Backbone as a printed PyTorch tensor [residue, N CA C, xyz], in Angstrom:
tensor([[[ -4.0190,  10.6870,  17.0210],
         [ -2.5860,  10.5040,  17.0430],
         [ -2.2040,   9.8430,  18.3680]],

        [[ -1.2490,   8.9360,  18.3130],
         [ -0.7580,   8.2830,  19.5140],
         [  0.3640,   9.1300,  20.1300]],

        [[  0.4730,   9.0240,  21.4530],
         [  1.5320,   9.7120,  22.1770],
         [  2.1930,   8.7590,  23.1520]],

        [[  3.5050,   8.9410,  23.3340],
         [  4.2400,   8.1960,  24.3430],
         [  4.3950,   9.0960,  25.5600]],

        [[  3.9930,   8.5970,  26.7060],
         [  4.2070,   9.3210,  27.9650],
         [  5.5810,   8.9090,  28.4770]],

        [[  6.4250,   9.8830,  28.7250],
         [  7.7990,   9.6150,  29.1480],
         [  8.0570,  10.2170,  30.5210]],

        [[  8.9330,   9.5730,  31.2570],
         [  9.4670,  10.1570,  32.4810],
         [ 10.9690,   9.9870,  32.4160]],

        [[ 11.6750,  11.1130,  32.4190],
         [ 13.1400,  11.1110,  32.2570],
         [ 13.5540,  10.2960,  31.0290]],

        [[ 12.8290,  10.5070,  29.9260],
         [ 13.0610,   9.8780,  28.6190],
         [ 12.8820,   8.3630,  28.6180]],

        [[ 12.2450,   7.8170,  29.6370],
         [ 11.8800,   6.3990,  29.6540],
         [ 10.3790,   6.3120,  29.4120]],

        [[  9.9570,   5.3960,  28.5570],
         [  8.5440,   5.2630,  28.2280],
         [  7.7740,   4.7110,  29.4210]],

        [[  6.7300,   5.4450,  29.8000],
         [  5.8400,   5.0220,  30.8780],
         [  4.6480,   4.2870,  30.2770]],

        [[  4.0890,   4.8700,  29.2070],
         [  2.8900,   4.2990,  28.6020],
         [  2.7220,   4.8680,  27.2010]],

        [[  2.1460,   4.0570,  26.3040],
         [  1.7520,   4.5270,  24.9760],
         [  0.2530,   4.7830,  25.0330]],

        [[ -0.1440,   6.0050,  24.7020],
         [ -1.5560,   6.3910,  24.7310],
         [ -2.1030,   6.4160,  23.3060]],

        [[ -3.2650,   5.8230,  23.0940],
         [ -3.8970,   5.8910,  21.7730],
         [ -4.3850,   7.3050,  21.4900]],

        [[ -4.6660,   8.0450,  22.5400],
         [ -4.9780,   9.4680,  22.4310],
         [ -4.5980,  10.0920,  23.7670]],

        [[ -4.4250,  11.3820,  23.7590],
         [ -4.0600,  12.0340,  25.0140],
         [ -5.2100,  11.9260,  26.0030]],

        [[ -4.8840,  11.7040,  27.2730],
         [ -5.9500,  11.6030,  28.2610],
         [ -6.6540,  12.9540,  28.4450]],

        [[ -7.9070,  12.9120,  28.8780],
         [ -8.6450,  14.1650,  29.1110],
         [ -8.1970,  14.8090,  30.4170]],

        [[ -7.6220,  14.0280,  31.3050],
         [ -7.0370,  14.5670,  32.5290],
         [ -5.7800,  13.7490,  32.8280]],

        [[ -4.7550,  14.4400,  33.3060],
         [ -3.4940,  13.7630,  33.6030],
         [ -2.8240,  14.5060,  34.7390]],

        [[ -2.5010,  13.7660,  35.7890],
         [ -1.9080,  14.3460,  36.9990],
         [ -2.7040,  15.5820,  37.4230]],

        [[ -2.0910,  16.7680,  37.4280],
         [ -2.7930,  17.9770,  37.8790],
         [ -3.3200,  18.8160,  36.7200]],

        [[ -3.4220,  18.2350,  35.5240],
         [ -3.8600,  18.9800,  34.3400],
         [ -5.2250,  18.5010,  33.8500]],

        [[ -6.0160,  19.4480,  33.4190],
         [ -7.2540,  19.1280,  32.7170],
         [ -7.0160,  19.3950,  31.2410]],

        [[ -7.4710,  18.5300,  30.4110],
         [ -7.4080,  18.6630,  28.9600],
         [ -5.9970,  18.8520,  28.3980]],

        [[ -5.0590,  17.9340,  28.7060],
         [ -3.7420,  18.0430,  28.0670],
         [ -3.8260,  17.8780,  26.5500]],

        [[ -4.9650,  17.3240,  26.0780],
         [ -5.1380,  17.1580,  24.6280],
         [ -5.3060,  18.4980,  23.9140]],

        [[ -5.4610,  19.5970,  24.6700],
         [ -5.5620,  20.9350,  24.0640],
         [ -4.1900,  21.5950,  23.9410]],

        [[ -3.1490,  20.9330,  24.4440],
         [ -1.8030,  21.5140,  24.4120],
         [ -1.1080,  21.2240,  23.0870]],

        [[ -0.1390,  22.0730,  22.7340],
         [  0.6480,  21.8680,  21.5170],
         [  1.7090,  20.7990,  21.7760]],

        [[  2.2710,  20.2470,  20.7040],
         [  3.3480,  19.2650,  20.8450],
         [  4.5310,  19.8720,  21.5930]],

        [[  4.7870,  21.1520,  21.3600],
         [  5.8850,  21.8340,  22.0450],
         [  5.6370,  21.8690,  23.5520]],

        [[  4.4260,  22.2090,  23.9650],
         [  4.0900,  22.2410,  25.3950],
         [  4.1280,  20.8320,  25.9950]],

        [[  3.7070,  19.8390,  25.2100],
         [  3.6900,  18.4630,  25.6970],
         [  5.0830,  17.8570,  25.8300]],

        [[  6.0470,  18.3710,  25.0400],
         [  7.3710,  17.7510,  24.9980],
         [  8.1990,  18.0160,  26.2500]],

        [[  7.7650,  18.9440,  27.1150],
         [  8.4300,  19.1790,  28.3960],
         [  7.3750,  19.6830,  29.3660]],

        [[  6.9620,  18.8270,  30.2730],
         [  5.8540,  19.1550,  31.1700],
         [  6.3140,  19.8460,  32.4580]],

        [[  7.5880,  20.2930,  32.5290],
         [  8.0960,  20.9430,  33.7370],
         [  7.2850,  22.1800,  34.0870]],

        [[  6.8070,  22.8860,  33.1090],
         [  6.0270,  24.1050,  33.3310],
         [  4.7670,  23.8330,  34.1570]],

        [[  4.2990,  22.5690,  34.1410],
         [  3.0550,  22.2330,  34.8560],
         [  3.3200,  21.6680,  36.2450]],

        [[  4.5900,  21.6920,  36.6580],
         [  4.9320,  21.1120,  37.9550],
         [  5.2110,  19.6240,  37.8750]],

        [[  5.2800,  19.0810,  36.6530],
         [  5.5420,  17.6520,  36.4480],
         [  6.9010,  17.4770,  35.7690]],

        [[  7.9560,  17.9400,  36.4670],
         [  9.3130,  17.8860,  35.9120],
         [  9.6780,  16.4490,  35.5480]],

        [[ 10.3550,  16.3080,  34.4240],
         [ 10.7950,  14.9950,  33.9580],
         [  9.7910,  14.3150,  33.0500]],

        [[  8.5370,  14.7730,  33.0650],
         [  7.5090,  14.1600,  32.2250],
         [  7.4170,  14.8530,  30.8760]],

        [[  7.0460,  14.0860,  29.8660],
         [  6.8420,  14.6180,  28.5230],
         [  5.9040,  13.6800,  27.7740]],

        [[  5.2600,  14.2370,  26.7730],
         [  4.4700,  13.4470,  25.8300],
         [  5.0640,  13.7130,  24.4520]],

        [[  5.5330,  12.6420,  23.7890],
         [  6.0750,  12.7750,  22.4380],
         [  5.1180,  12.0850,  21.4700]],

        [[  4.9720,  12.6250,  20.2560],
         [  4.1970,  11.9040,  19.2380],
         [  4.7960,  10.5080,  19.0350]],

        [[  3.9140,   9.5430,  18.8320],
         [  4.3390,   8.1490,  18.7110],
         [  3.8980,   7.5970,  17.3670]],

        [[  4.8170,   6.9590,  16.6740],
         [  4.4970,   6.2970,  15.4080],
         [  5.0120,   4.8660,  15.4750]],

        [[  4.1860,   3.9270,  15.0350],
         [  4.6000,   2.5320,  15.0050],
         [  4.8110,   2.1170,  13.5680]],

        [[  5.9830,   1.5830,  13.2890],
         [  6.3100,   1.1250,  11.9410],
         [  6.1020,  -0.3810,  11.8950]],

        [[  5.1640,  -0.8000,  11.0450],
         [  4.8750,  -2.2210,  10.8790],
         [  5.2400,  -2.5880,   9.4430]],

        [[  6.1340,  -3.5320,   9.2570],
         [  6.5300,  -3.8810,   7.8930],
         [  5.3720,  -4.4990,   7.1180]],

        [[  5.4400,  -4.3640,   5.7940],
         [  4.4600,  -5.0610,   4.9670],
         [  4.6080,  -6.5410,   5.2500]],

        [[  3.5080,  -7.1790,   5.4830],
         [  3.5780,  -8.6100,   5.7660],
         [  2.3070,  -9.2650,   5.2700]],

        [[  2.3040, -10.5560,   5.3140],
         [  1.1100, -11.3160,   4.9720],
         [  0.9830, -12.4430,   5.9870]],

        [[  0.1290, -13.3820,   5.7300],
         [ -0.0950, -14.4300,   6.7130],
         [  1.1010, -15.3720,   6.8570]],

        [[  2.1440, -15.1760,   6.0450],
         [  3.3040, -16.0590,   6.1150],
         [  4.4490, -15.4630,   6.9140]],

        [[  4.1400, -14.4460,   7.7090],
         [  5.1200, -13.8190,   8.5830],
         [  4.5160, -13.6510,   9.9610]],

        [[  5.3620, -13.6720,  10.9630],
         [  4.9410, -13.2770,  12.3010],
         [  5.6470, -11.9650,  12.5970]],

        [[  4.9910, -11.1100,  13.3710],
         [  5.5930,  -9.8260,  13.7210],
         [  6.1940,  -9.9170,  15.1130]],

        [[  7.3760,  -9.3360,  15.2630],
         [  8.0360,  -9.3130,  16.5640],
         [  7.3280,  -8.3380,  17.4940]],

        [[  7.7050,  -8.3660,  18.7480],
         [  7.2130,  -7.3610,  19.6890],
         [  7.7420,  -6.0030,  19.2650]],

        [[  7.0780,  -4.9590,  19.7010],
         [  7.4880,  -3.6030,  19.3540],
         [  8.7690,  -3.2360,  20.1010]],

        [[  9.7030,  -2.6450,  19.3630],
         [ 10.9050,  -2.0620,  19.9630],
         [ 10.7510,  -0.5560,  19.8230]],

        [[ 10.6450,   0.1470,  20.9520],
         [ 10.4340,   1.5930,  20.9480],
         [ 11.7570,   2.3280,  21.0770]],

        [[ 11.9220,   3.3840,  20.2770],
         [ 13.1240,   4.2100,  20.3220],
         [ 12.7020,   5.6480,  20.5740]],

        [[ 13.2770,   6.2390,  21.6180],
         [ 12.9890,   7.6280,  21.9680],
         [ 14.0290,   8.5160,  21.2900]],

        [[ 13.5550,   9.4880,  20.5160],
         [ 14.4220,  10.4710,  19.8680],
         [ 14.2440,  11.7910,  20.6200]],

        [[ 15.1660,  12.0590,  21.5670],
         [ 15.0510,  13.2510,  22.4160],
         [ 15.3000,  14.5330,  21.6290]],

        [[ 16.0640,  14.4430,  20.5460],
         [ 16.3520,  15.6360,  19.7420],
         [ 15.0970,  16.0840,  18.9990]],

        [[ 14.4570,  15.1470,  18.2920],
         [ 13.2550,  15.4760,  17.5190],
         [ 11.9770,  15.3300,  18.3340]],

        [[ 12.1300,  14.8780,  19.5710],
         [ 10.9970,  14.7210,  20.4920],
         [  9.8970,  13.8410,  19.9040]],

        [[ 10.3210,  12.6440,  19.4890],
         [  9.3870,  11.6530,  18.9570],
         [  9.7510,  10.2790,  19.5170]],

        [[  8.8070,   9.3730,  19.4160],
         [  9.0490,   7.9750,  19.7760],
         [  8.5810,   7.1360,  18.6050]],

        [[  9.4110,   6.1980,  18.1930],
         [  9.0630,   5.3090,  17.0930],
         [  9.1190,   3.8680,  17.5850]],

        [[  8.0400,   3.1640,  17.3420],
         [  7.9900,   1.7410,  17.6640],
         [  8.1480,   0.9510,  16.3790]],

        [[  9.0600,  -0.0110,  16.3750],
         [  9.3400,  -0.7870,  15.1660],
         [  9.1150,  -2.2700,  15.4290]],

        [[  8.5130,  -2.9240,  14.4540],
         [  8.3500,  -4.3870,  14.4890],
         [  9.0960,  -4.9600,  13.2810]],

        [[  9.5630,  -6.1620,  13.4170],
         [ 10.1710,  -6.8370,  12.2790],
         [  9.2990,  -8.0220,  11.8810]],

        [[  9.2970,  -8.3220,  10.5950],
         [  8.5400,  -9.4560,  10.0810],
         [  9.4750, -10.6570,  10.0000]],

        [[  9.0620, -11.7410,  10.5900],
         [  9.8630, -12.9610,  10.5860],
         [  9.1390, -14.0200,   9.7680]],

        [[  9.7700, -14.4850,   8.6750],
         [  9.0910, -15.4820,   7.8410],
         [  8.8590, -16.7840,   8.6110]],

        [[  7.7330, -17.4210,   8.3170],
         [  7.4510, -18.7170,   8.9350],
         [  7.9710, -19.8220,   8.0210]],

        [[  8.0550, -21.0220,   8.5350],
         [  8.5750, -22.1510,   7.7660],
         [  7.5980, -22.5620,   6.6660]],

        [[  8.0980, -23.2810,   5.6650],
         [  7.2290, -23.8020,   4.6100],
         [  6.1520, -24.7100,   5.1850]],

        [[  6.5060, -25.4960,   6.1810],
         [  5.5330, -26.4010,   6.8040],
         [  4.3730, -25.6000,   7.3910]],

        [[  4.6770, -24.5310,   8.1090],
         [  3.6180, -23.6960,   8.6740],
         [  2.8470, -22.9590,   7.5880]],

        [[  3.5340, -22.5480,   6.5230],
         [  2.8520, -21.8740,   5.4090],
         [  1.8480, -22.8280,   4.7570]],

        [[  2.2230, -24.0920,   4.5840],
         [  1.2930, -25.0690,   4.0010],
         [  0.1030, -25.2980,   4.9180]],

        [[  0.3320, -25.2760,   6.2250],
         [ -0.7900, -25.4230,   7.1690],
         [ -1.7790, -24.2710,   7.0000]],

        [[ -1.2760, -23.0680,   6.7900],
         [ -2.1480, -21.9010,   6.5860],
         [ -2.9180, -22.0440,   5.2810]],

        [[ -2.2320, -22.4610,   4.2170],
         [ -2.8970, -22.6450,   2.9210],
         [ -4.0040, -23.6860,   3.0470]],

        [[ -3.6990, -24.8110,   3.7020],
         [ -4.7200, -25.8650,   3.8680],
         [ -5.9000, -25.3510,   4.6840]],

        [[ -5.6250, -24.5660,   5.7060],
         [ -6.7060, -24.0140,   6.5230],
         [ -7.5820, -23.0710,   5.7010]],

        [[ -6.9630, -22.2080,   4.9040],
         [ -7.7220, -21.2910,   4.0530],
         [ -8.5610, -22.0820,   3.0470]],

        [[ -7.9450, -23.0940,   2.4520],
         [ -8.6410, -23.9400,   1.4790],
         [ -9.8240, -24.6480,   2.1350]],

        [[ -9.5880, -25.2210,   3.3120],
         [-10.6470, -25.9490,   4.0220],
         [-11.8060, -25.0340,   4.4100]],

        [[-11.4880, -23.8090,   4.7940],
         [-12.5490, -22.8500,   5.1220],
         [-13.4150, -22.5610,   3.8990]],

        [[-12.7820, -22.4050,   2.7520],
         [-13.5510, -22.1340,   1.5320],
         [-14.3630, -23.3600,   1.1090]],

        [[-13.8010, -24.5440,   1.2790],
         [-14.5650, -25.7600,   0.9710],
         [-15.7880, -25.8700,   1.8850]],

        [[-15.5900, -25.5950,   3.1680],
         [-16.7100, -25.6520,   4.1170],
         [-17.7830, -24.6290,   3.7410]],

        [[-17.3330, -23.4280,   3.3570],
         [-18.2870, -22.3700,   3.0060],
         [-19.0730, -22.6910,   1.7420]],

        [[-18.5730, -23.6080,   0.9100],
         [-19.2650, -23.9360,  -0.3430],
         [-19.8580, -25.3460,  -0.3410]],

        [[-19.8400, -26.0040,   0.7900],
         [-20.4380, -27.3440,   0.8920],
         [-21.8970, -27.3510,   0.4300]],

        [[-22.6200, -26.3110,   0.7640],
         [-24.0460, -26.2500,   0.4450],
         [-24.3160, -26.4160,  -1.0520]],

        [[-23.3340, -26.0660,  -1.8830],
         [-23.5500, -26.1230,  -3.3360],
         [-23.6960, -27.5570,  -3.8450]],

        [[-23.2560, -28.5230,  -3.0570],
         [-23.2790, -29.9100,  -3.5070],
         [-24.3510, -30.7490,  -2.8090]],

        [[-25.1390, -30.1410,  -1.9540],
         [-26.2030, -30.8770,  -1.2700],
         [-27.3470, -31.1960,  -2.2400]],

        [[-28.0270, -32.3130,  -2.0310],
         [-29.1110, -32.6930,  -2.9350],
         [-30.2350, -31.6610,  -2.9910]],

        [[-30.4700, -30.9410,  -1.8870],
         [-31.5630, -29.9630,  -1.8920],
         [-31.0770, -28.5380,  -2.1950]],

        [[-29.8780, -28.4250,  -2.7620],
         [-29.3430, -27.1120,  -3.1390],
         [-30.2400, -26.4810,  -4.2080]],

        [[-30.4660, -25.1660,  -4.1390],
         [-31.3340, -24.5120,  -5.1190],
         [-30.6570, -24.2900,  -6.4790]],

        [[-29.4150, -24.7540,  -6.6260],
         [-28.6770, -24.5220,  -7.8690],
         [-29.1340, -25.4570,  -8.9920]],

        [[-29.0020, -24.9530, -10.1970],
         [-29.2870, -25.7950, -11.3720],
         [-28.1810, -26.8440, -11.4800]],

        [[-28.4370, -27.9340, -12.2170],
         [-27.3840, -28.9480, -12.3970],
         [-26.1130, -28.3500, -13.0220]],

        [[-26.2490, -27.3890, -13.9280],
         [-25.0820, -26.7830, -14.5630],
         [-24.2580, -25.9860, -13.5400]],

        [[-24.9390, -25.1860, -12.7040],
         [-24.2310, -24.3970, -11.6760],
         [-23.5940, -25.3180, -10.6370]],

        [[-24.3180, -26.3700, -10.2990],
         [-23.7780, -27.3350,  -9.3390],
         [-22.4840, -27.9460,  -9.8820]],

        [[-22.4680, -28.2330, -11.1890],
         [-21.2650, -28.7900, -11.8200],
         [-20.1200, -27.7660, -11.7990]],

        [[-20.4320, -26.4810, -12.0340],
         [-19.4020, -25.4340, -11.9740],
         [-18.7870, -25.3590, -10.5750]],

        [[-19.6480, -25.4190,  -9.5550],
         [-19.1560, -25.3780,  -8.1900],
         [-18.3210, -26.6210,  -7.8770]],

        [[-18.6820, -27.7570,  -8.4230],
         [-17.9130, -28.9890,  -8.1980],
         [-16.5040, -28.8400,  -8.7730]],

        [[-16.4030, -28.2240,  -9.9570],
         [-15.0850, -27.9910, -10.5700],
         [-14.2630, -27.0460,  -9.6870]],

        [[-14.8930, -25.9540,  -9.2500],
         [-14.2110, -24.9920,  -8.3770],
         [-13.6980, -25.6710,  -7.1080]],

        [[-14.5390, -26.4870,  -6.5050],
         [-14.1580, -27.1620,  -5.2700],
         [-13.0030, -28.1450,  -5.5020]],

        [[-12.9710, -28.7920,  -6.6780],
         [-11.8470, -29.6740,  -6.9890],
         [-10.5650, -28.8510,  -7.1770]],

        [[-10.6960, -27.6750,  -7.8200],
         [ -9.5370, -26.7890,  -7.9770],
         [ -9.0130, -26.3450,  -6.6050]],

        [[ -9.9230, -26.1310,  -5.6610],
         [ -9.4880, -25.7950,  -4.3010],
         [ -8.6930, -26.9450,  -3.6860]],

        [[ -9.1920, -28.1570,  -3.8780],
         [ -8.4790, -29.3170,  -3.3230],
         [ -7.0910, -29.4550,  -3.9440]],

        [[ -6.9470, -29.0140,  -5.1920],
         [ -5.6750, -29.1610,  -5.9110],
         [ -4.6520, -28.0640,  -5.6010]],

        [[ -5.0200, -27.0260,  -4.8430],
         [ -4.0460, -25.9560,  -4.5780],
         [ -2.8110, -26.4720,  -3.8480]],

        [[ -2.9540, -27.5270,  -3.0780],
         [ -1.7850, -28.0530,  -2.3580],
         [ -0.8430, -28.8370,  -3.2740]],

        [[ -1.2180, -28.9970,  -4.5510],
         [ -0.3150, -29.6210,  -5.5200],
         [  0.6890, -28.6120,  -6.0740]],

        [[  0.4830, -27.3270,  -5.7730],
         [  1.4020, -26.2950,  -6.2410],
         [  2.7060, -26.3820,  -5.4540]],

        [[  3.7720, -25.8160,  -6.0150],
         [  5.0940, -25.9820,  -5.4220],
         [  5.4030, -25.0650,  -4.2480]],

        [[  4.9110, -23.8230,  -4.2860],
         [  5.3190, -22.8460,  -3.2780],
         [  4.0960, -22.3350,  -2.5110]],

        [[  4.0490, -22.5640,  -1.1980],
         [  2.8700, -22.1310,  -0.4360],
         [  2.7250, -20.6060,  -0.3660]],

        [[  3.7820, -19.8870,  -0.6600],
         [  3.7360, -18.4200,  -0.6060],
         [  3.2790, -17.7920,  -1.9310]],

        [[  3.1300, -18.6270,  -2.9550],
         [  2.7350, -18.1170,  -4.2750],
         [  1.5620, -18.9200,  -4.8350]],

        [[  0.5920, -19.1790,  -4.0040],
         [ -0.5660, -19.9770,  -4.4200],
         [ -1.4030, -19.1890,  -5.4170]],

        [[ -1.7890, -19.8450,  -6.4890],
         [ -2.7310, -19.2820,  -7.4430],
         [ -4.0790, -19.9060,  -7.0950]],

        [[ -4.9470, -19.0680,  -6.5240],
         [ -6.2470, -19.5540,  -6.0690],
         [ -7.2320, -19.5660,  -7.2250]],

        [[ -8.1020, -20.5850,  -7.2840],
         [ -9.1170, -20.6150,  -8.3360],
         [-10.1360, -19.4910,  -8.1410]],

        [[-10.7480, -19.0990,  -9.2270],
         [-11.7690, -18.0510,  -9.1850],
         [-13.1060, -18.6740,  -8.8000]],

        [[-13.7600, -18.1240,  -7.7700],
         [-15.0570, -18.6910,  -7.3690],
         [-16.0920, -18.5370,  -8.4810]],

        [[-17.0760, -19.3780,  -8.4300],
         [-18.1700, -19.3400,  -9.3970],
         [-18.9700, -18.0510,  -9.1800]],

        [[-19.2990, -17.4030, -10.2760],
         [-20.0610, -16.1450, -10.1720],
         [-21.5380, -16.4180, -10.0170]]])
Protein backbone atom coordinates (compact mmCIF):
# COMPACT_ATOMS: atom_id res chain seq x y z
CA UNK A 1 0.00 0.00 0.00
CA UNK A 2 1.22 3.51 -0.77
CA UNK A 3 1.33 6.22 1.88
CA UNK A 4 1.59 9.99 1.72
CA UNK A 5 3.95 11.54 4.24
CA UNK A 6 2.46 14.84 5.39
CA UNK A 7 3.68 17.74 7.46
CA UNK A 8 0.94 20.10 8.62
CA UNK A 9 -1.33 18.49 5.98
CA UNK A 10 1.08 19.34 3.15
CA UNK A 11 2.45 16.40 1.16
CA UNK A 12 6.16 15.86 1.76
CA UNK A 13 6.56 12.61 -0.16
CA UNK A 14 4.59 9.69 -1.60
CA UNK A 15 6.02 6.38 -0.38
CA UNK A 16 5.48 3.16 -2.32
CA UNK A 17 5.71 1.45 1.06
CA UNK A 18 6.33 2.68 4.56
CA UNK A 19 10.01 3.14 5.32
CA UNK A 20 11.67 0.66 7.69
CA UNK A 21 13.03 3.61 9.66
CA UNK A 22 11.77 7.18 9.77
CA UNK A 23 13.09 10.04 11.89
CA UNK A 24 13.34 8.59 15.44
CA UNK A 25 11.18 5.51 14.74
CA UNK A 26 12.11 1.97 13.83
CA UNK A 27 9.60 -0.02 11.82
CA UNK A 28 6.78 2.51 11.29
CA UNK A 29 5.40 -0.12 8.90
CA UNK A 30 4.27 -2.05 12.02
CA UNK A 31 1.99 0.81 13.10
CA UNK A 32 -1.77 0.99 12.47
CA UNK A 33 -3.29 3.59 10.13
CA UNK A 34 -4.69 5.30 13.23
CA UNK A 35 -1.22 5.61 14.80
CA UNK A 36 0.24 6.77 11.48
CA UNK A 37 -2.42 9.45 10.94
CA UNK A 38 -0.99 11.62 13.77
CA UNK A 39 2.67 11.16 14.63
CA UNK A 40 2.65 13.66 17.56
CA UNK A 41 2.84 10.76 20.02
CA UNK A 42 6.32 9.96 18.64
CA UNK A 43 7.68 13.47 19.13
CA UNK A 44 7.10 14.31 15.45
CA UNK A 45 4.26 16.82 15.85
CA UNK A 46 2.65 17.89 12.58
CA UNK A 47 3.69 14.72 10.75
CA UNK A 48 1.30 12.04 9.54
CA UNK A 49 1.15 9.16 7.10
CA UNK A 50 -2.16 8.78 5.25
CA UNK A 51 -3.07 5.90 2.92
CA UNK A 52 -2.56 7.02 -0.67
CA UNK A 53 -4.58 5.98 -3.71
CA UNK A 54 -3.96 7.14 -7.26
CA UNK A 55 -6.90 7.27 -9.63
CA UNK A 56 -5.89 6.75 -13.24
CA UNK A 57 -8.68 6.96 -15.81
CA UNK A 58 -9.19 4.19 -18.32
CA UNK A 59 -7.12 5.17 -21.29
CA UNK A 60 -5.42 3.78 -24.33
CA UNK A 61 -2.58 4.88 -26.54
CA UNK A 62 -4.74 7.72 -27.89
CA UNK A 63 -4.68 9.68 -24.64
CA UNK A 64 -2.01 11.38 -22.61
CA UNK A 65 -2.29 11.46 -18.83
CA UNK A 66 -1.90 14.70 -16.92
CA UNK A 67 0.38 15.09 -13.94
CA UNK A 68 -1.02 13.83 -10.66
CA UNK A 69 -3.14 16.24 -8.64
CA UNK A 70 -3.08 15.16 -4.99
CA UNK A 71 -5.93 15.98 -2.60
CA UNK A 72 -5.54 15.59 1.16
CA UNK A 73 -8.72 14.57 3.00
CA UNK A 74 -7.99 15.48 6.64
CA UNK A 75 -11.39 14.20 7.81
CA UNK A 76 -11.00 10.68 6.40
CA UNK A 77 -7.21 10.82 6.72
CA UNK A 78 -6.50 9.81 3.14
CA UNK A 79 -4.73 11.26 0.13
CA UNK A 80 -5.99 10.73 -3.40
CA UNK A 81 -3.96 11.45 -6.49
CA UNK A 82 -5.98 12.00 -9.67
CA UNK A 83 -4.90 12.11 -13.31
CA UNK A 84 -7.02 13.15 -16.25
CA UNK A 85 -6.90 11.61 -19.70
CA UNK A 86 -6.46 14.10 -22.51
CA UNK A 87 -7.31 12.89 -26.02
CA UNK A 88 -4.62 13.34 -28.65
CA UNK A 89 -5.29 14.75 -32.12
CA UNK A 90 -6.30 12.57 -35.07
CA UNK A 91 -2.95 13.36 -36.68
CA UNK A 92 -1.08 11.98 -33.67
CA UNK A 93 -3.45 8.99 -33.47
CA UNK A 94 -2.65 8.13 -37.11
CA UNK A 95 1.07 8.38 -36.33
CA UNK A 96 0.59 5.81 -33.55
CA UNK A 97 -1.41 3.50 -35.84
CA UNK A 98 1.28 3.73 -38.54
CA UNK A 99 3.98 3.02 -35.97
CA UNK A 100 2.12 -0.04 -34.66
CA UNK A 101 1.52 -1.23 -38.23
CA UNK A 102 5.17 -0.69 -39.19
CA UNK A 103 6.36 -2.62 -36.15
CA UNK A 104 4.20 -5.58 -37.11
CA UNK A 105 5.38 -5.42 -40.73
CA UNK A 106 9.00 -5.38 -39.54
CA UNK A 107 8.34 -8.33 -37.22
CA UNK A 108 6.93 -10.36 -40.14
CA UNK A 109 9.46 -9.41 -42.82
CA UNK A 110 11.14 -12.79 -42.42
CA UNK A 111 8.04 -14.51 -43.83
CA UNK A 112 8.73 -13.09 -47.29
CA UNK A 113 12.47 -13.78 -47.54
CA UNK A 114 13.58 -16.29 -50.19
CA UNK A 115 15.18 -18.54 -47.56
CA UNK A 116 12.12 -18.50 -45.27
CA UNK A 117 11.26 -21.99 -43.97
CA UNK A 118 7.57 -21.45 -44.84
CA UNK A 119 5.75 -23.38 -47.52
CA UNK A 120 4.62 -21.40 -50.59
CA UNK A 121 1.01 -21.56 -49.29
CA UNK A 122 1.95 -20.16 -45.84
CA UNK A 123 4.13 -17.53 -47.46
CA UNK A 124 1.12 -16.45 -49.54
CA UNK A 125 -1.06 -16.26 -46.38
CA UNK A 126 1.53 -14.04 -44.71
CA UNK A 127 1.68 -11.85 -47.84
CA UNK A 128 -2.10 -11.32 -47.62
CA UNK A 129 -1.84 -10.49 -43.91
CA UNK A 130 0.95 -8.01 -44.56
CA UNK A 131 -1.11 -6.31 -47.29
CA UNK A 132 -4.05 -6.07 -44.85
CA UNK A 133 -1.66 -4.38 -42.41
CA UNK A 134 -0.67 -1.86 -45.07
CA UNK A 135 -4.37 -1.18 -45.71
CA UNK A 136 -5.27 -0.31 -42.08
CA UNK A 137 -4.54 3.35 -42.80
CA UNK A 138 -7.37 3.30 -45.38
CA UNK A 139 -9.85 3.07 -42.49
CA UNK A 140 -11.68 6.24 -41.47
CA UNK A 141 -11.08 6.50 -37.72
CA UNK A 142 -7.65 5.92 -36.15
CA UNK A 143 -9.29 5.21 -32.78
CA UNK A 144 -11.40 2.35 -34.15
CA UNK A 145 -8.93 0.38 -36.25
CA UNK A 146 -9.94 -3.16 -37.12
CA UNK A 147 -6.64 -5.01 -37.17
CA UNK A 148 -6.19 -8.07 -39.39
CA UNK A 149 -5.80 -11.45 -37.72
CA UNK A 150 -2.22 -12.76 -37.90
CA UNK A 151 -1.55 -16.02 -39.67
CA UNK A 152 -1.75 -18.99 -37.32
